[in-house]
C-alpha positions in Angstrom: 54.6 211.2 84.8 54.4 214.9 83.9 55.8 218.2 85.1 53.8 221.3 84.4 51.6 219.4 82.0 54.5 218.1 79.9 55.8 214.5 80.1 59.1 214.1 82.0 60.6 212.0 79.2 59.7 214.8 76.7 61.4 217.4 78.9 64.6 215.3 79.3 64.7 214.7 75.5 64.5 218.4 74.9 67.3 219.1 77.4 69.4 216.4 75.8 68.9 217.9 72.4 69.8 221.4 73.7 72.9 220.0 75.3 74.1 218.2 72.2 73.5 221.4 70.2 75.5 223.4 72.6 78.4 220.9 72.5 78.4 220.9 68.7 78.9 224.7 68.7 81.9 224.7 71.0 85.4 225.4 69.9 88.8 224.7 71.4 88.3 221.1 72.1 85.5 221.4 74.7 83.6 218.1 74.7 81.8 215.8 77.1 85.0 214.4 78.5 85.6 217.8 80.0 82.2 217.7 81.7 82.8 214.1 83.0 86.0 215.4 84.7 84.2 218.4 86.2 81.5 216.0 87.7 84.2 213.6 89.0 86.0 216.4 90.7 82.8 217.5 92.4 81.9 214.0 93.5 83.6 213.8 96.8 82.1 210.4 97.7 83.1 209.0 94.3 79.7 207.2 94.0 78.6 208.7 90.7 76.0 211.0 92.3 75.8 214.8 93.1 73.3 216.9 95.0 71.4 219.2 92.7 73.5 222.3 93.7 76.7 220.6 92.7 75.2 219.1 89.6 74.1 222.5 88.5 77.5 224.0 89.3 79.1 221.3 87.2 76.9 222.1 84.2 77.4 225.8 84.6 81.2 225.4 84.9 81.0 223.6 81.6 79.2 226.6 80.3 75.7 225.0 79.9 72.8 226.8 81.7 69.2 225.8 82.2 66.1 227.1 83.8 65.4 226.1 87.4 62.5 223.9 86.3 64.8 222.0 84.0 67.3 221.2 86.8 64.3 219.9 88.8 63.4 217.7 85.8 66.8 216.2 85.7 66.8 215.6 89.5 63.4 213.8 89.1 64.6 211.7 86.2 68.1 210.9 87.3 67.5 210.4 91.1 67.8 206.7 90.6 68.2 205.9 94.3 65.5 208.3 95.4 67.9 210.1 97.8 67.7 213.6 96.4 70.9 213.2 94.3 71.4 213.2 90.6 73.2 210.3 89.0 75.5 212.2 86.8 76.8 209.0 85.3 73.2 208.3 84.3 73.0 211.8 82.8 76.2 211.3 80.8 75.0 208.0 79.5 71.8 209.5 78.4 73.3 212.3 76.4 76.0 210.1 74.9 75.8 208.5 71.5 77.6 205.3 70.5 80.0 205.7 67.5 78.5 204.7 64.2 80.1 201.9 62.4 82.5 204.0 60.2 83.7 205.9 63.2 84.0 202.8 65.4 85.9 200.9 62.8 88.5 203.7 62.5 88.8 204.2 66.2 89.5 200.5 66.6 91.9 200.6 63.8 93.9 203.4 65.6 93.8 201.5 68.9 94.9 198.2 67.3 97.8 200.0 65.7 99.1 200.9 69.1 98.1 197.7 70.8 100.7 195.6 69.0 100.6 192.9 71.7 96.8 192.5 71.2 96.1 192.8 75.0 93.1 195.2 74.5 94.9 197.6 76.9 97.9 199.9 76.3 100.3 201.8 78.4 99.9 205.6 78.4 103.4 205.9 77.2 102.5 203.9 74.0 99.8 206.5 73.2 102.1 209.4 74.0 104.8 208.0 71.8 102.5 207.7 68.8 100.4 210.9 69.2 101.1 213.5 66.5 101.1 217.2 67.5 102.8 218.9 64.7 99.5 220.2 63.3 98.2 221.4 66.7 97.8 225.2 66.7 99.2 225.6 70.2 102.3 223.6 69.2 102.7 225.6 65.9 102.6 229.0 67.6 104.9 227.7 70.4 102.4 228.2 73.3 102.7 224.6 74.3 105.3 222.0 73.9 104.8 218.4 72.7 105.2 217.1 76.2 102.5 219.5 77.4 100.0 218.5 74.7 100.7 214.8 75.0 100.3 215.0 78.8 97.0 216.8 78.5 95.8 214.2 76.1 96.8 211.2 78.2 95.4 212.7 81.4 91.9 212.6 80.0 91.8 208.8 80.1 90.8 206.6 83.1 93.5 203.9 83.8 92.7 200.4 85.0 94.3 198.9 88.1 97.4 198.2 86.1 97.7 201.8 85.0 96.7 200.9 81.4 94.2 202.4 79.1 91.7 199.8 77.9 90.2 199.5 74.5 86.7 200.3 76.0 88.1 203.4 77.6 89.7 204.5 74.3 86.4 204.1 72.5 84.6 205.9 75.3 86.9 208.9 75.0 86.2 209.2 71.2 82.4 208.8 71.9 82.7 211.8 74.2 84.7 213.7 71.6 82.4 212.7 68.7 79.2 213.9 70.3 80.0 217.5 69.2 81.2 216.5 65.7 78.3 216.0 63.3 80.4 215.2 60.3 81.9 211.7 60.0 84.5 213.0 57.6 85.6 215.7 60.1 85.8 213.2 62.9 87.9 210.8 60.7 90.2 213.7 59.8 90.8 214.6 63.4 92.0 211.1 64.1 94.1 211.0 61.0 95.8 214.2 62.1 96.3 212.9 65.7 97.7 209.5 64.7 99.1 209.8 61.2 96.9 206.9 60.1 94.6 207.1 57.1 91.2 205.5 56.9 92.1 203.6 53.8 95.6 202.8 54.9 95.9 199.1 55.3 99.2 199.2 57.1 101.2 197.9 54.2 99.0 194.9 53.7 99.3 193.8 50.1 96.3 193.0 47.8 97.6 189.5 47.4 97.3 189.0 51.2 93.8 190.3 51.3 93.0 188.2 48.2 94.2 185.0 49.9 92.1 185.6 53.0 89.0 186.4 51.1 89.4 183.3 48.9 89.7 181.2 52.1 86.6 182.8 53.6 84.7 182.0 50.3 85.8 178.4 50.4 84.8 177.9 54.0 81.4 179.5 53.4 80.8 177.3 50.4 81.6 174.3 52.5 79.0 175.4 55.0 76.3 175.6 52.3 77.6 172.5 50.5 77.8 174.5 47.3 74.0 175.5 47.4 73.0 179.0 46.2 69.5 178.8 47.6 68.6 182.1 49.2 66.9 180.5 52.2 70.0 178.6 53.1 72.2 181.7 52.5 70.1 183.9 54.8 70.1 181.2 57.4 73.9 181.1 57.3 74.1 184.9 57.4 71.9 185.0 60.4 74.2 182.5 62.1 76.9 185.2 62.1 74.6 188.2 62.6 74.8 188.0 66.4 73.0 191.2 67.0 70.1 190.4 64.6 70.7 193.8 62.9 70.5 192.5 59.4 74.2 193.2 58.7 77.6 192.2 60.0 79.9 194.6 62.0 83.6 194.3 62.2 83.4 192.4 65.5 80.8 190.0 64.0 83.1 189.4 61.0 85.9 188.6 63.4 83.6 186.2 65.3 82.7 184.6 61.9 86.3 184.0 61.1 86.9 182.4 64.4 83.9 180.2 63.9 85.1 179.3 60.4 88.5 178.4 61.9 90.3 181.0 59.8 93.3 182.3 61.7 94.0 185.9 61.1 96.1 188.7 62.6 94.3 191.7 63.9 96.1 194.0 61.5 94.3 192.3 58.6 90.8 192.7 59.9 90.1 196.1 58.6 91.6 195.4 55.2 89.4 192.3 54.8 86.3 194.0 56.2 86.8 196.9 53.7 87.1 194.4 50.8 83.9 192.6 51.8 82.1 195.9 52.4 81.7 196.6 48.6 79.6 199.8 49.0 81.7 201.2 51.9 78.7 201.5 54.2 80.7 200.5 57.3 78.8 197.1 57.6 78.6 193.9 55.5 75.1 193.6 54.2 73.5 190.3 53.1 73.9 191.1 49.4 77.6 191.7 49.9 77.8 188.5 51.9 76.1 186.5 49.1 78.3 188.1 46.5 81.4 186.4 47.8 79.7 183.0 47.9 77.9 183.0 44.6 80.5 185.0 42.6 84.2 184.2 42.6 86.0 187.6 42.7 89.3 185.9 42.1 88.8 183.2 39.4 
């Protein structure tokens, strides 16, 4: 399928790149979450679709402008029901980027610090109570109160039927925020400022506690291999826990591994243990790091 001699997919990829570049240059907290809200306000039927005029008006209100031919491209590409309307949810999904492992780990660390009851959903008041605003410029110059800033922050989240903010919605918010932030370090620093939590802060978990958990993991893994150090068996064991077949273990996959190994562990210990196993601090556990804790005894 082509438009004016250029493939539609190519055109959409170009627009996506232009949009991401535009967002990355914005100041003052403008991010994809703002555009999501604009579209939802225009969506009178609440069905995730807009006619082309409203879709264009939404993008323009966000400050992003395209040529008429580009709007036609987007209509052609995102008219999923062939009814002359743009699926803005499809558009937002297309331009979004999942958090990389480092960002995702820290976002989950922040959420888990608030989700003390481990329900994977928190009351907006819990977020409001923990949010730090003392370094916010509007707060420092006195143009906004803490209540105003906290209210604006919480208002950006969708709540479930119980009025709670789910873990997935929390992650989605920071995916929207992160789209315009190219530097992982800057992204981390923003969250550290917002929540008063450091990336390497293990919530007062002692080295001895981490040591005990890692030793237990090693013992369980050795039992699974019956003490063998054969690479084939080790890779087979690694693949058993590599649910996504990515060649490494994520934080969620390590958690699943602990459950499978019948190692009870509180959520607050997960990041500390994961950081210990992730020896090169890449944000994932690679096969070589996995093997290291089986073949070598880090705590003889």
